[in-house]
ROSEZA-736365 format. One record per residue (C-alpha): x, y, z; residue number from 1; residue in three letters. Coordinates in steps of 0.2 Angstrom, whole numbers, plus 5000, padded with zeros to 4 digits. Layout:
! ROSEZA-736365
{{X; Y; Z}; NUM; Ala}
...
***
This chain:
! ROSEZA-736365
{{5116; 5600; 5709}; 1; Met}
{{5130; 5609; 5707}; 2; Leu}
{{5133; 5628; 5707}; 3; Thr}
{{5148; 5638; 5696}; 4; Ala}
{{5159; 5639; 5710}; 5; Asn}
{{5157; 5619; 5711}; 6; Gln}
{{5166; 5602; 5703}; 7; Ser}
{{5160; 5588; 5708}; 8; Ala}
{{5170; 5573; 5710}; 9; Ile}
{{5164; 5555; 5715}; 10; Gly}
{{5175; 5543; 5724}; 11; Phe}
{{5175; 5524; 5721}; 12; Leu}
{{5183; 5516; 5737}; 13; Ser}
{{5179; 5501; 5747}; 14; Lys}
{{5191; 5511; 5762}; 15; Val}
{{5176; 5525; 5763}; 16; Phe}
{{5159; 5518; 5771}; 17; Ser}
{{5144; 5511; 5760}; 18; Glu}
{{5132; 5524; 5760}; 19; Arg}
{{5132; 5543; 5750}; 20; Arg}
{{5141; 5557; 5759}; 21; Arg}
{{5146; 5573; 5751}; 22; Ser}
{{5157; 5586; 5758}; 23; Leu}
{{5165; 5602; 5750}; 24; Arg}
{{5184; 5603; 5750}; 25; Ile}
{{5193; 5621; 5748}; 26; His}
{{5200; 5618; 5728}; 27; Ser}
{{5216; 5627; 5723}; 28; Gly}
{{5231; 5628; 5733}; 29; Ser}
{{5235; 5637; 5751}; 30; Pro}
{{5243; 5650; 5739}; 31; Phe}
{{5225; 5653; 5733}; 32; His}
{{5219; 5654; 5751}; 33; His}
{{5230; 5667; 5757}; 34; Glu}
{{5227; 5678; 5741}; 35; Ile}
{{5208; 5677; 5748}; 36; Cys}
{{5213; 5681; 5767}; 37; Ser}
{{5227; 5693; 5761}; 38; Thr}
{{5214; 5704; 5748}; 39; Thr}
{{5201; 5702; 5762}; 40; Ala}
{{5212; 5712; 5775}; 41; Thr}
{{5216; 5725; 5762}; 42; Met}
{{5197; 5727; 5758}; 43; Ser}
{{5191; 5727; 5776}; 44; Glu}
{{5180; 5710; 5770}; 45; Ser}
{{5164; 5705; 5782}; 46; Lys}
{{5167; 5688; 5774}; 47; Lys}
{{5180; 5678; 5764}; 48; Val}
{{5175; 5662; 5752}; 49; Val}
{{5187; 5651; 5744}; 50; Asn}
{{5181; 5641; 5732}; 51; Ala}
{{5176; 5624; 5733}; 52; Thr}
{{5176; 5603; 5725}; 53; Ile}
{{5161; 5595; 5732}; 54; Glu}
{{5168; 5576; 5734}; 55; Val}
{{5155; 5562; 5735}; 56; Val}
{{5159; 5547; 5744}; 57; Asp}
{{5149; 5533; 5736}; 58; Ile}
{{5155; 5516; 5742}; 59; Gly}
{{5167; 5502; 5735}; 60; Gly}
{{5163; 5495; 5718}; 61; Leu}
{{5165; 5476; 5718}; 62; Val}
{{5164; 5465; 5703}; 63; Glu}
{{5147; 5461; 5697}; 64; Gly}
{{5143; 5479; 5702}; 65; Ala}
{{5135; 5482; 5684}; 66; Ser}
{{5122; 5466; 5687}; 67; Lys}
{{5117; 5473; 5704}; 68; Gly}
{{5131; 5466; 5715}; 69; Glu}
{{5135; 5477; 5731}; 70; Gly}
{{5128; 5493; 5728}; 71; Leu}
{{5124; 5488; 5710}; 72; Gly}
{{5116; 5500; 5699}; 73; Asn}
{{5111; 5510; 5713}; 74; Lys}
{{5128; 5514; 5717}; 75; Phe}
{{5132; 5517; 5698}; 76; Leu}
{{5117; 5530; 5695}; 77; Ala}
{{5124; 5542; 5711}; 78; Asn}
{{5142; 5544; 5698}; 79; Ile}
{{5133; 5549; 5683}; 80; Arg}
{{5130; 5569; 5685}; 81; Glu}
{{5150; 5570; 5692}; 82; Val}
{{5163; 5578; 5683}; 83; Asp}
{{5177; 5566; 5688}; 84; Ala}
{{5180; 5549; 5696}; 85; Ile}
{{5191; 5545; 5708}; 86; Val}
{{5198; 5526; 5707}; 87; Phe}
{{5204; 5523; 5725}; 88; Val}
{{5215; 5505; 5721}; 89; Leu}
{{5221; 5493; 5735}; 90; Arg}
{{5238; 5489; 5737}; 91; Ala}
{{5240; 5480; 5752}; 92; Phe}
{{5234; 5463; 5759}; 93; Val}
{{5216; 5465; 5772}; 94; Asp}
{{5205; 5449; 5774}; 95; Asp}
{{5191; 5460; 5779}; 96; Asp}
{{5190; 5470; 5760}; 97; Ile}
{{5185; 5459; 5747}; 98; Pro}
{{5191; 5459; 5731}; 99; Gly}
{{5211; 5462; 5722}; 100; Pro}
{{5224; 5468; 5731}; 101; Ser}
{{5233; 5472; 5718}; 102; Asp}
{{5232; 5490; 5711}; 103; Pro}
{{5231; 5484; 5692}; 104; Leu}
{{5217; 5469; 5696}; 105; Glu}
{{5206; 5481; 5705}; 106; His}
{{5208; 5494; 5690}; 107; Leu}
{{5201; 5482; 5678}; 108; Arg}
{{5188; 5476; 5690}; 109; Val}
{{5181; 5493; 5692}; 110; Val}
{{5184; 5498; 5673}; 111; Glu}
{{5177; 5484; 5667}; 112; Leu}
{{5160; 5486; 5679}; 113; Glu}
{{5161; 5504; 5672}; 114; Leu}
{{5162; 5498; 5654}; 115; Ala}
{{5147; 5486; 5656}; 116; Leu}
{{5135; 5498; 5665}; 117; Ala}
{{5136; 5510; 5651}; 118; Asp}
{{5137; 5497; 5638}; 119; Leu}
{{5118; 5492; 5648}; 120; Glu}
{{5112; 5510; 5647}; 121; Ser}
{{5120; 5512; 5629}; 122; Val}
{{5108; 5497; 5622}; 123; Glu}
{{5094; 5502; 5631}; 124; Thr}
{{5094; 5520; 5621}; 125; Lys}
{{5099; 5513; 5606}; 126; Leu}
{{5084; 5501; 5606}; 127; Ser}
{{5071; 5518; 5605}; 128; Lys}
{{5083; 5530; 5596}; 129; Met}
{{5086; 5518; 5581}; 130; Gln}
{{5067; 5517; 5578}; 131; Lys}
{{5065; 5535; 5582}; 132; Ala}
{{5080; 5541; 5569}; 133; Ala}
{{5069; 5534; 5554}; 134; Arg}
{{5057; 5547; 5556}; 135; Met}
{{5068; 5560; 5564}; 136; Asp}
{{5085; 5562; 5554}; 137; Lys}
{{5092; 5576; 5566}; 138; Ser}
{{5098; 5562; 5578}; 139; Ile}
{{5106; 5554; 5567}; 140; Ala}
{{5121; 5559; 5572}; 141; Asp}
{{5117; 5556; 5589}; 142; Glu}
{{5112; 5538; 5587}; 143; Val}
{{5128; 5533; 5575}; 144; Ala}
{{5141; 5540; 5591}; 145; Ala}
{{5130; 5529; 5603}; 146; Leu}
{{5134; 5514; 5590}; 147; Glu}
{{5153; 5519; 5590}; 148; Arg}
{{5151; 5519; 5608}; 149; Ala}
{{5143; 5502; 5609}; 150; Gln}
{{5155; 5494; 5597}; 151; Lys}
{{5169; 5500; 5610}; 152; Leu}
{{5160; 5495; 5627}; 153; Leu}
{{5156; 5481; 5622}; 154; Ala}
{{5174; 5474; 5619}; 155; Glu}
{{5176; 5482; 5638}; 156; Gly}
{{5185; 5498; 5633}; 157; Arg}
{{5180; 5512; 5644}; 158; Pro}
{{5177; 5528; 5633}; 159; Leu}
{{5189; 5539; 5642}; 160; Tyr}
{{5205; 5529; 5636}; 161; Arg}
{{5197; 5523; 5617}; 162; Ala}
{{5202; 5537; 5607}; 163; Gly}
{{5182; 5547; 5608}; 164; Val}
{{5183; 5560; 5596}; 165; Ser}
{{5178; 5579; 5601}; 166; Asp}
{{5163; 5577; 5590}; 167; Ala}
{{5157; 5561; 5598}; 168; Asp}
{{5160; 5566; 5615}; 169; Arg}
{{5147; 5582; 5614}; 170; Glu}
{{5135; 5570; 5607}; 171; Leu}
{{5135; 5557; 5621}; 172; Leu}
{{5137; 5571; 5633}; 173; Ala}
{{5118; 5571; 5639}; 174; Pro}
{{5118; 5551; 5639}; 175; His}
{{5129; 5554; 5657}; 176; Phe}
{{5141; 5539; 5653}; 177; Leu}
{{5151; 5535; 5667}; 178; Leu}
{{5167; 5529; 5657}; 179; Thr}
{{5166; 5545; 5647}; 180; Thr}
{{5172; 5554; 5663}; 181; Arg}
{{5190; 5560; 5668}; 182; Arg}
{{5199; 5548; 5680}; 183; Val}
{{5210; 5551; 5696}; 184; Leu}
{{5219; 5537; 5700}; 185; Ala}
{{5224; 5535; 5719}; 186; Val}
{{5233; 5520; 5725}; 187; Val}
{{5230; 5517; 5744}; 188; Asn}
{{5247; 5507; 5750}; 189; Val}
{{5248; 5500; 5768}; 190; Ala}
{{5254; 5513; 5783}; 191; Glu}
{{5272; 5504; 5782}; 192; Asp}
{{5273; 5503; 5766}; 193; Ala}
{{5274; 5521; 5759}; 194; Leu}
{{5291; 5518; 5749}; 195; Asp}
{{5283; 5506; 5737}; 196; Thr}
{{5271; 5521; 5730}; 197; Ile}
{{5283; 5527; 5717}; 198; Pro}
{{5282; 5508; 5708}; 199; Ser}
{{5264; 5507; 5712}; 200; His}
{{5260; 5525; 5703}; 201; Val}
{{5271; 5519; 5686}; 202; Ala}
{{5262; 5504; 5686}; 203; Arg}
{{5245; 5512; 5686}; 204; Val}
{{5252; 5526; 5674}; 205; Ala}
{{5258; 5515; 5663}; 206; Ala}
{{5242; 5504; 5660}; 207; Glu}
{{5230; 5521; 5660}; 208; Leu}
{{5240; 5533; 5653}; 209; Ala}
{{5257; 5528; 5643}; 210; Pro}
{{5263; 5543; 5634}; 211; Pro}
{{5253; 5550; 5618}; 212; Gly}
{{5238; 5537; 5622}; 213; Ser}
{{5221; 5544; 5618}; 214; Ala}
{{5219; 5546; 5639}; 215; Ser}
{{5235; 5553; 5642}; 216; Glu}
{{5227; 5570; 5646}; 217; His}
{{5211; 5560; 5654}; 218; Glu}
{{5220; 5555; 5669}; 219; Val}
{{5231; 5559; 5684}; 220; Glu}
{{5238; 5545; 5696}; 221; Val}
{{5244; 5547; 5713}; 222; Leu}
{{5248; 5538; 5727}; 223; Gly}
{{5246; 5538; 5747}; 224; Met}
{{5241; 5531; 5762}; 225; Ser}
{{5223; 5533; 5766}; 226; Val}
{{5225; 5527; 5782}; 227; Gln}
{{5238; 5539; 5787}; 228; Ile}
{{5229; 5552; 5779}; 229; Glu}
{{5213; 5546; 5789}; 230; Ala}
{{5224; 5550; 5806}; 231; Glu}
{{5232; 5566; 5801}; 232; Ala}
{{5215; 5572; 5797}; 233; Ala}
{{5209; 5570; 5815}; 234; Gln}
{{5222; 5582; 5821}; 235; Leu}
{{5222; 5600; 5818}; 236; Thr}
{{5236; 5615; 5817}; 237; Gly}
{{5255; 5611; 5822}; 238; Gln}
{{5250; 5592; 5828}; 239; Asp}
{{5246; 5586; 5811}; 240; Arg}
{{5262; 5597; 5803}; 241; Ile}
{{5272; 5587; 5815}; 242; Asp}
{{5265; 5570; 5810}; 243; Met}
{{5264; 5573; 5791}; 244; Leu}
{{5284; 5582; 5792}; 245; Glu}
{{5288; 5565; 5803}; 246; Ala}
{{5284; 5553; 5792}; 247; Leu}
{{5291; 5563; 5777}; 248; Gly}
{{5274; 5567; 5770}; 249; Leu}
{{5276; 5586; 5768}; 250; Gly}
{{5259; 5595; 5767}; 251; Glu}
{{5249; 5577; 5765}; 252; Gly}
{{5240; 5571; 5751}; 253; Ala}
{{5223; 5582; 5752}; 254; Leu}
{{5232; 5595; 5743}; 255; Pro}
{{5238; 5588; 5730}; 256; Arg}
{{5223; 5576; 5727}; 257; Leu}
{{5215; 5593; 5725}; 258; Val}
{{5228; 5601; 5714}; 259; Arg}
{{5226; 5586; 5702}; 260; Ser}
{{5209; 5587; 5703}; 261; Ala}
{{5209; 5606; 5696}; 262; Tyr}
{{5224; 5601; 5681}; 263; His}
{{5213; 5586; 5677}; 264; Leu}
{{5197; 5595; 5675}; 265; Leu}
{{5205; 5612; 5668}; 266; Gly}
{{5201; 5623; 5683}; 267; Leu}
{{5207; 5640; 5687}; 268; Arg}
{{5203; 5654; 5699}; 269; Thr}
{{5200; 5671; 5698}; 270; Phe}
{{5195; 5684; 5713}; 271; Phe}
{{5185; 5696; 5718}; 272; Thr}
{{5186; 5709; 5734}; 273; Thr}
{{5177; 5722; 5741}; 274; Gly}
{{5170; 5727; 5759}; 275; Asp}
{{5155; 5714; 5759}; 276; Lys}
{{5168; 5699; 5754}; 277; Glu}
{{5184; 5692; 5747}; 278; Ser}
{{5179; 5678; 5736}; 279; Arg}
{{5190; 5664; 5724}; 280; Ala}
{{5179; 5659; 5708}; 281; Trp}
{{5180; 5644; 5700}; 282; Thr}
{{5183; 5643; 5681}; 283; Phe}
{{5188; 5633; 5664}; 284; His}
{{5205; 5638; 5657}; 285; Ala}
{{5201; 5648; 5641}; 286; Gly}
{{5186; 5658; 5646}; 287; Ala}
{{5183; 5675; 5642}; 288; Lys}
{{5179; 5689; 5655}; 289; Ala}
{{5160; 5690; 5653}; 290; Pro}
{{5158; 5672; 5655}; 291; Glu}
{{5168; 5673; 5672}; 292; Cys}
{{5158; 5688; 5676}; 293; Ala}
{{5143; 5676; 5674}; 294; Gly}
{{5149; 5665; 5686}; 295; Lys}
{{5146; 5681; 5700}; 296; Ile}
{{5128; 5683; 5693}; 297; His}
{{5121; 5682; 5676}; 298; Thr}
{{5116; 5699; 5675}; 299; Asp}
{{5134; 5704; 5676}; 300; Leu}
{{5137; 5693; 5658}; 301; Gln}
{{5121; 5699; 5652}; 302; Arg}
{{5126; 5719; 5653}; 303; Gly}
{{5147; 5717; 5654}; 304; Phe}
{{5155; 5732; 5648}; 305; Ile}
{{5172; 5731; 5653}; 306; Arg}
{{5183; 5722; 5669}; 307; Ala}
{{5196; 5731; 5679}; 308; Asp}
{{5208; 5718; 5680}; 309; Val}
{{5224; 5716; 5690}; 310; Val}
{{5236; 5700; 5693}; 311; His}
{{5235; 5693; 5711}; 312; Cys}
{{5253; 5695; 5712}; 313; Asp}
{{5252; 5712; 5708}; 314; Glu}
{{5240; 5717; 5718}; 315; Leu}
{{5249; 5708; 5734}; 316; Leu}
{{5265; 5717; 5728}; 317; Ala}
{{5256; 5734; 5728}; 318; Ala}
{{5248; 5731; 5744}; 319; Gly}
{{5230; 5739; 5739}; 320; Ser}
{{5218; 5741; 5724}; 321; Trp}
{{5221; 5760; 5723}; 322; Ala}
{{5239; 5757; 5724}; 323; Lys}
{{5239; 5744; 5710}; 324; Ala}
{{5230; 5758; 5700}; 325; Arg}
{{5242; 5771; 5706}; 326; Asp}
{{5256; 5761; 5701}; 327; Val}
{{5250; 5756; 5684}; 328; Gly}
{{5247; 5738; 5686}; 329; Lys}
{{5227; 5740; 5685}; 330; Leu}
{{5222; 5736; 5666}; 331; Arg}
{{5205; 5739; 5658}; 332; Val}
{{5199; 5725; 5649}; 333; Glu}
{{5185; 5721; 5636}; 334; Gly}
{{5173; 5707; 5631}; 335; Lys}
{{5187; 5698; 5623}; 336; Asp}
{{5199; 5696; 5636}; 337; Tyr}
{{5203; 5678; 5642}; 338; Val}
{{5204; 5679; 5659}; 339; Val}
{{5221; 5671; 5666}; 340; Ala}
{{5222; 5660; 5684}; 341; Asp}
{{5226; 5673; 5698}; 342; Gly}
{{5216; 5688; 5691}; 343; Asp}
{{5207; 5699; 5703}; 344; Val}
{{5194; 5707; 5696}; 345; Met}
{{5179; 5720; 5695}; 346; Glu}
{{5166; 5720; 5683}; 347; Ile}
{{5158; 5735; 5676}; 348; Arg}
{{5140; 5730; 5668}; 349; Phe}
{{5124; 5738; 5666}; 350; Asn}
{{5105; 5728; 5664}; 351; Val}
***
């Protein structure tokens, strides 16, 4: 179950364990975390809460999974309710890991198995709904969307890069099809092959999301050595920083993965601050103030009157909420205000 402050991402990889694990990682950027920390100091908050993304590690997908091989259908069922799927594509040889060692071959296996699983699901639903549609015309559009999806899936085409219309996406949403999820592809290279990352990423990106394609905005591609990142994750503080810098990896892959997930899902962050807590909240780009207020509590959306708003840059520059008001940076916004990434808000409401 996802809260209003979370999104879920499913990992597909033989790199991770073959049991379902879930963890939450801080989302946004280090700058967002700094804002939470700084506003907490300003407000003397008792608690700081960063926004989170829930990551579900579901194990590896092998050829034949749609027919029950490996973790089979149980595995596939675990990812139907995530918001995006991470494909971890192997780009190195390891005799202990089954499956292809070329990321494009690995990608084709993953996409075909997901498409076949969706095809089976769609055919099952259609066998019931086509009969029902003869008596219930209200589901005719939904049945037609499923029939169009069936045709694409039968060709082995994942729906996220088949040019499915927005209207059909909406009609298909209640069916939780795997290939309607957005995709973050991670090319996993060997520890001694970091210099091959750009070429591998370019190949996968050209296959998954060429410029101008239907999937251009549905896919992100990153490269990393998961083994190195796993070793770095065992370290803390300066030791971790020193290791990553010595390898020329800067901040490491995790912040890049989170930023890519944020971008892929169209997520933004707003903040609230007070003596009880300073908190970062996740919302979708384009949301208006009442909808964002509802992330905090449904009563705030239902009884929304106005929002006192200051952008985090202006708040940090002013040094406090009161000073931001004194220098005219605090704004009063109504129900039609489109919340900006980095806004700090105080909601006025009455129920």
